[in-house]
C-alpha positions in Angstrom: 12.9 7.1 31.3 15.4 7.2 34.0 16.9 4.2 35.3 17.5 3.9 39.2 18.7 1.8 41.7 17.4 2.6 45.1 15.5 1.0 47.6 13.3 2.5 50.2 12.1 1.1 53.3 14.4 -1.8 52.9 11.6 -3.6 50.6 10.7 -1.6 47.3 13.5 -0.8 44.7 12.8 1.8 42.3 13.6 0.4 39.1 13.0 3.9 36.8 11.0 7.3 36.2 7.8 7.0 34.5 6.9 10.8 34.9 6.5 14.0 36.7 4.0 16.0 38.2 4.8 19.4 39.5 7.0 18.3 42.3 5.9 14.4 42.3 7.9 11.4 40.7 6.0 8.5 39.5 8.5 5.2 39.7 8.4 2.0 38.1 9.0 -0.2 41.2 9.4 -3.8 42.4 8.2 -5.4 46.0 10.9 -7.3 47.3 9.8 -9.6 49.1 7.6 -11.4 46.0 9.6 -9.5 43.5 5.9 -8.0 41.9 6.0 -5.0 39.7 4.4 -1.8 41.3 3.9 1.9 41.0 5.5 4.4 43.8 4.4 8.1 43.9 7.6 10.1 45.6 5.8 12.9 46.8 7.9 15.7 49.0 6.1 16.4 52.1 5.5 20.2 53.5 6.4 19.5 57.0 7.8 16.4 58.6 5.0 16.5 61.1 4.1 12.7 62.2 0.1 14.1 62.3 0.3 14.7 58.5 2.3 11.3 57.4 -0.4 9.3 59.9 -3.1 11.4 57.6 -1.9 10.3 54.5 -1.6 6.5 55.3 -5.3 7.4 56.4 -6.3 8.7 53.1 -4.1 5.7 51.0 -6.1 3.5 53.1 -9.1 4.5 51.3 -10.9 1.4 49.8 -13.1 1.7 46.8 -14.0 -1.3 45.0 -14.4 -0.6 41.4 -12.6 -2.0 38.5 -11.6 2.0 37.6 -9.5 2.8 40.6 -6.0 2.6 41.2 -5.9 0.7 44.7 -2.9 1.9 47.1 -1.0 -1.0 48.9 1.1 0.8 50.8 2.6 4.5 52.3 5.9 4.7 53.6 7.5 8.3 54.9 11.5 8.6 54.6 13.4 11.7 55.3 10.3 14.0 54.6 9.6 12.2 51.5 6.1 10.0 51.2 6.0 7.2 48.9 2.7 5.7 47.7 2.9 2.2 46.5 -0.1 1.5 44.1 -0.5 -1.1 41.5 1.8 -0.4 38.0 -0.8 0.4 35.4 0.7 0.6 32.2 -0.9 4.0 30.5 -0.4 7.5 29.5 -2.2 10.3 31.7 -5.2 12.4 30.2 -2.9 15.3 30.6 -0.4 13.8 28.0 -2.9 12.4 25.6 -4.8 15.9 25.4 -1.7 18.0 25.3 -1.1 17.3 21.2 -5.1 19.1 21.2 -8.9 18.1 21.5 -9.9 14.6 21.6 -13.0 12.8 19.8 -16.4 13.4 21.8 -16.9 9.7 21.6 -13.5 9.1 23.3 -14.3 11.6 25.7 -17.4 10.1 26.7 -16.4 6.6 27.0 -13.3 8.2 29.2 -15.5 9.9 31.3 -18.2 7.0 31.5 -15.4 5.2 33.2 -14.4 7.5 35.3 -18.1 8.1 36.3 -18.6 5.1 37.6 -15.2 5.1 39.9 -16.7 8.3 41.6 -20.2 6.5 42.1 -18.9 4.1 43.3 -16.5 6.2 45.7 -19.3 8.4 46.9 -21.5 5.3 48.1 -19.0 4.4 50.2 -18.5 7.7 51.5 -15.1 8.5 50.1 -14.4 11.8 48.2 -11.2 11.9 46.0 -10.5 15.7 46.2 -8.3 15.8 43.0 -10.0 14.7 40.3 -8.1 16.2 37.2 -6.3 14.7 34.0 -2.9 14.1 35.8 -4.5 11.9 37.8 -6.5 9.7 35.1 -4.6 7.0 33.3 -5.6 5.9 29.8 -4.3 2.0 28.5 -3.6 1.2 25.4 -6.8 -0.7 24.6 -9.1 1.8 26.3 -9.1 1.4 30.0 -9.3 4.0 32.5 -8.2 4.3 35.8 -8.7 6.8 38.5 -5.6 7.6 40.8 -4.8 9.6 43.7 -8.0 8.8 46.2 -7.9 11.2 49.1 -3.9 12.1 48.6 -4.5 15.7 47.6 -6.8 16.2 50.3 -4.3 14.9 53.1 -1.1 16.9 51.6 -2.9 20.0 50.1 -6.6 20.8 50.9 -6.3 23.7 48.6 -6.5 21.5 45.4 -5.3 22.4 42.0 -6.9 25.7 41.3 -8.4 25.3 37.6 -10.2 22.1 38.6 -11.6 23.5 41.8 -15.6 23.5 42.1 -16.9 27.4 42.7 -18.1 26.0 46.4 -14.5 24.8 47.5 -13.0 28.2 46.7 -15.6 29.9 48.8 -14.3 27.6 51.6 -16.3 24.5 52.2 -14.8 21.1 52.3 -14.9 19.1 49.0 -18.2 16.6 48.9 -19.5 14.2 45.9 -20.9 17.3 44.7 -17.2 19.1 44.0 -16.0 15.7 42.4 -18.7 16.1 39.6 -17.3 19.7 39.1 -14.2 18.7 38.4 -14.5 15.6 36.3 -17.0 18.4 34.6 -14.2 20.8 33.5 -11.6 17.4 33.0 -14.2 16.5 30.0 -14.6 19.5 29.1 -10.9 20.3 28.9 -10.3 17.0 26.5 -13.3 17.6 24.6 -12.5 21.3 23.7 -8.5 21.2 23.6 -7.5 23.3 26.8 -9.0 24.3 30.5 -11.1 27.3 30.1 -10.5 28.8 33.4 -6.9 28.3 33.3 -5.7 31.9 34.0 -2.0 33.8 34.3 -2.2 33.5 38.1 -3.7 32.1 40.7 -6.1 34.9 41.9 -7.4 35.2 38.0 -8.2 31.5 37.6 -10.3 31.4 40.8 -12.4 34.7 39.6 -13.0 32.7 36.0 -14.3 29.4 37.8 -17.0 31.2 40.1 -17.9 34.3 37.7 -18.0 32.6 33.7 -19.4 30.3 32.0 -17.1 28.6 29.6 -18.1 28.2 25.8 -18.7 24.8 24.0 -17.6 25.1 20.3 -16.5 21.6 19.8 -18.6 19.9 21.8 -22.6 19.3 21.0 -25.4 16.3 21.7 -25.9 14.1 24.8 -22.2 14.6 25.7 -22.7 18.7 26.0 -25.8 18.0 28.3 -23.6 15.9 30.6 -21.0 18.8 30.7 -23.7 21.7 31.2 -25.0 19.7 34.0 -21.8 19.1 36.3 -20.5 22.6 35.5 -24.0 24.4 37.0 -22.3 26.8 39.7 -24.3 25.4 42.2 -23.9 22.3 43.6 -27.0 21.0 44.2 -27.8 21.8 40.6 -25.2 19.4 39.4 -26.5 16.1 37.4 -26.0 12.9 39.2 -24.3 9.9 38.1 -27.8 8.2 37.4 -28.7 10.7 34.8 -25.1 11.3 33.3 -24.0 8.1 32.9 -27.1 6.8 30.5 -26.3 10.1 28.4 -22.3 9.3 28.5 -23.3 6.0 27.0 -25.2 7.6 24.4 -22.5 9.7 23.1 -19.7 7.2 23.3 -22.0 4.9 21.1 -22.5 8.0 18.8 -26.1 8.5 19.3 -27.7 12.0 19.3 -30.4 13.5 21.4 -33.1 14.2 19.2 -34.7 17.6 19.3 -37.5 17.9 21.1 -40.7 18.4 19.0 -42.8 21.5 20.0 -46.3 20.9 20.0 -47.6 24.1 18.5 -45.5 23.0 15.3 -47.2 20.1 14.4 -50.3 20.8 12.1 -53.6 19.6 12.5 -55.0 16.9 10.4 -57.1 17.6 7.8 -60.2 15.8 9.4 -59.5 18.3 12.1 -59.7 21.1 10.2 -62.4 20.2 8.4 -64.5 19.7 11.7 -63.2 22.9 13.3 -64.7 24.8 10.2 -68.3 22.8 10.7 -67.9 23.4 14.2 -67.7 27.5 14.3 -70.0 27.5 11.2 -72.6 25.7 13.6 -71.9 27.8 16.3 -72.3 31.2 14.2 -75.9 29.2 12.6 -76.9 28.6 16.5 -76.3 32.7 17.3 -78.2 33.6 14.1 -81.0 31.1 15.2 -81.0 32.3 18.5 -81.7 35.8 17.0 -83.7 35.5 14.0 -86.3 32.9 15.2 -86.5 32.8 18.7 -85.4 36.4 20.1 -83.3 34.7 22.3 -81.2 37.9 23.4 -84.3 39.5 24.9 -85.1 37.9 28.3 -88.4 39.7 29.1 -90.3 36.1 29.5 -89.5 35.6 33.0 -92.9 34.5 33.7 -92.4 31.6 31.0 -89.1 29.7 32.9 -89.0 27.1 30.1 -88.6 29.6 27.4 -86.2 31.7 29.1 -83.9 28.3 29.8 -84.2 27.6 26.3 -83.3 30.9 25.3 -80.1 31.2 27.4 -79.1 27.5 26.4 -79.2 28.2 22.8 -77.0 31.2 23.2 -74.5 29.2 25.1 -74.8 26.2 22.6 -73.8 28.5 19.9 -70.9 29.6 22.0 -69.8 26.2 23.0 -69.9 25.5 19.1 -68.0 28.1 17.9 -65.1 27.3 20.6 -65.1 23.8 20.2 -64.7 24.5 16.4 -61.6 26.8 17.1 -60.3 24.4 19.9 -60.3 21.1 17.5 -57.4 23.1 15.5 -55.0 22.9 18.7 -56.3 20.7 21.5 -58.6 18.0 19.8 -60.0 16.3 23.0 -61.2 19.6 24.4 -63.2 20.7 20.8 -64.7 17.1 21.0 -66.0 17.8 24.6 -67.6 21.5 24.0 -69.2 20.1 20.5 -70.4 17.6 22.7 -71.5 20.1 25.3 -73.0 22.3 22.4 -74.9 19.6 21.2 -77.0 18.7 24.4 -77.6 22.2 24.9 -79.0 22.7 21.6 -81.4 19.9 22.0 -82.1 21.1 25.6 -82.8 24.8 24.3 -84.7 23.5 21.2 -87.2 21.1 23.2 -88.1 23.9 25.4 -88.4 26.7 23.0 -90.3 24.2 20.4 -92.3 21.5 22.3 -92.9 22.8 25.5 -93.8 26.4 24.2 -96.1 25.4 22.3 -98.2 28.0 20.2 -96.5 30.9 22.4 -95.4 33.9 20.7 -92.5 35.4 21.7 -91.9 38.8 21.1 -94.7 39.1 18.8 -93.2 36.2 16.5 -94.9 33.1 16.7 -92.1 29.8 17.8 -93.7 27.2 15.6 -92.9 28.4 12.2 -88.8 28.1 13.4 -89.3 24.3 13.7 -88.0 23.3 10.4 -84.7 25.5 10.8 -84.7 24.2 14.4 -84.4 20.8 13.2 -81.5 21.3 10.6 -79.7 23.1 13.2 -80.0 20.2 15.9 -79.2 17.3 13.4 -76.2 19.3 12.3 -75.1 19.4 15.9 -75.6 15.6 16.8 -74.1 14.3 13.8 -71.3 16.4 14.3 -70.8 15.9 17.9 -70.5 12.4 17.0 -68.4 12.7 14.1 -65.6 14.8 15.7 -64.9 11.8 18.5 -63.2 10.3 15.2 -60.5 12.7 15.3 -57.3 11.5 16.4 -56.9 12.9 20.1 -53.0 12.8 19.7 -51.1 14.1 16.7 -48.6 12.2 14.7 -45.2 13.4 15.1 -44.1 15.1 12.0 -40.6 14.1 10.4 
């Protein structure tokens, strides 16, 4: 820190230098009228045009009501230099803290949640920050985080900081809330991974990397990685919004891992479902065999006797439904239950038509009545099984 004795606009006394960011210098200062301690950022202006100074003052007057936003109190222009007066925050920048290497994921998530909350409040108020990066994030010793620099970069240098620019901004579009979210994603990933992946030896290479390359996640996982993947979507409309990101950041800050989704195909059927499924398939084959051996149901030559023809067809479909229903129980319990119930109804219909309404008719030279015992056995088995399968749980218990 460098002690000085210098007064700005006959009001603000610069006391000592707190740090530098490029050509900008941050000072600890004192507000003359009441002696309040303030921070003043000294920014050399590229030109002395009054319009530029006025634009800077309008940007500095932007008001965002959020505890993680550093408010701007005044802007003074003197001899081609702007002095921006803000609250004095005893803190270090994220850029300083991250310079020593990767930061703990829980700390990054906690920090990200506070900054994202500030950005959400600003965006709701119609304000775009335009320069979200580590140098504009202040971290106090107690973990309190403040975001500074609202609108200043947009007023002085609309191009922004290359390694933190969003792809659409590089393409020439104005900054939006979506571009702020991208910059926050790059900032948090840089803190978590220990360096800005997009930073290259020159501006052109940096911009190319932002637009065309995907950063690797070597140290970042869980809910924090989910948020960063969402914020770093190349398409603006595909980026994760604060309402979705904030709960995930809270999980990550609390050390809660997102459970891996359970794939339904990996959950085995219950023993009851397996037994019922096998019984259903056996029933189906028995019905089809009964249709062939006892009723010759595969030959539709007696169309003059409609009940027998309908019974033949129903018995075949009952067998097919039973086989399919038994197999379905192993994968989709509800479908199997329904198909086996349909099979029982078709079995009842077909045997009523073939056995009782058919009387003593002969079907292709074979008497129908001698098959009554087998028909009744198959019918009872079908009805009992159709009722039993409804006790198989429709939803399988999770594994593990």
